[in-house]
N, C-alpha and C positions, 0 to 999 in steps of 0.2 A: 504494500499499500504506500501511497505518497501522503506525507503529512508534514505539517511545519514543526519545526523543533519546539516552537512555542507551546503547541498543545501536545506533542509527543514526549517532550522532555522528561517529565515526571516518570513515565513508563520506561523510558530508556534508562534513566538513573536507577529505577527500581529493578532493572533487569527483566522487565516483562516484554520489552521490545528490543530487538537488535537492529542497528543501523547498518544497512548494506552499502549505502552510498548516499551522497547528498547531490541535489540538483543545481546547487549554486556554482558559480564560475570558479570559486576557490573553496578549499576546506574551511569548514566552520571553527572558529577558536574554541568553542565548547565541545567539538568532536574532532580533535586533531587527527585521530587515526582512521576517521571515516573518509574514504576517497570520494572524489567527485565522480559523477557518471562518466565524464569524459576519460578520467583515469582508468575507469573500469572498461573502456572500450566503446562507449557510446559516442561516436564522433559528432563533433560540432553541436553538442547538447549542453545547454546550460540555461537554467530558469532560476532567477532570483526573485523571491517573494518580496514585494515592496508595497508600502502604504503611501498614499498621496492625499493631498487636500485639494479639493476641487471647489470651485465657485460657479455661480450661474453665469451663462453666457451674457456678455454685455457688462459684466461687472467692471467698474472704472478701474484703470490701471493703478491709480494711487491706492485704491482699496486693496488690490491685489499685492501691491508693494508692501503695504502696512502688515498684511497678513503674513507675507513671506518673512519680513524682519522679525515679527513676533514669533513665528514657528521656529525660526533658526535659533532664537534666543532660548526657547523652551528645549528644543532638541540638544542644545549644548550643556544643559544642566547636568550635574553629576548624577543625580537620581534617574534621570531618563537614559543616560548612557549606561549605567549599571544595569538597569532593567533590561534594555535591549540586549546587552551582552549575556545576561542570565538566560534569556529566551533565544540565544543563538543568532541574534541579529547584530547588525552594524548600523550605526547612525550614518546616514549620508544625506546631505541636503543639496538639492539642485535649485538653481534659480528658477523662477516660473518659466522662462524661456527654455532652459535646459529640460525641464520636466516635460514641457510641451513636445520638444523634439523626441525625447525618449519614448514618450507615450505614443507618438505617431509611428516611430520605428517599430515598437513592439506590436502595435495593432497590425502594421503591414506584415510583420513576421507571422503573427498568429493568422492572418488571413491566408498567406501562402501555405501554411502548414495544414489548415482545414481544407483548402482546395486540394492539396496533394493527397489528403486522406479521403477524397470523394465527398466531403460534407457539402450539402447544398444550403445556401442562405435562404431562409424562409421569412 
């Protein structure tokens, strides 16, 4: 099964689940012995779980910028950094423009993947 470390972690720590690999592009700090799927022979595969903050279309740029600055400030706090690490995460902050580009890139990649699998858009 595929699951995030945030939800599977307690069962991994308790020995009820064994990690065979991680989908991220690099090994997780909390699971240094768990190889990436690419290291296990799955070529060109990496999927990093991410969280993002969205605002309604048409939100003024100055509001987006203020939200971005506030979010960056919160993400850099010791408590948030520690919590993310405990759950196998890594805090990374993108500018609104970088996030937009990443989202478009990932959506294009997922569209290619679903088409290659024969899925039809409904």
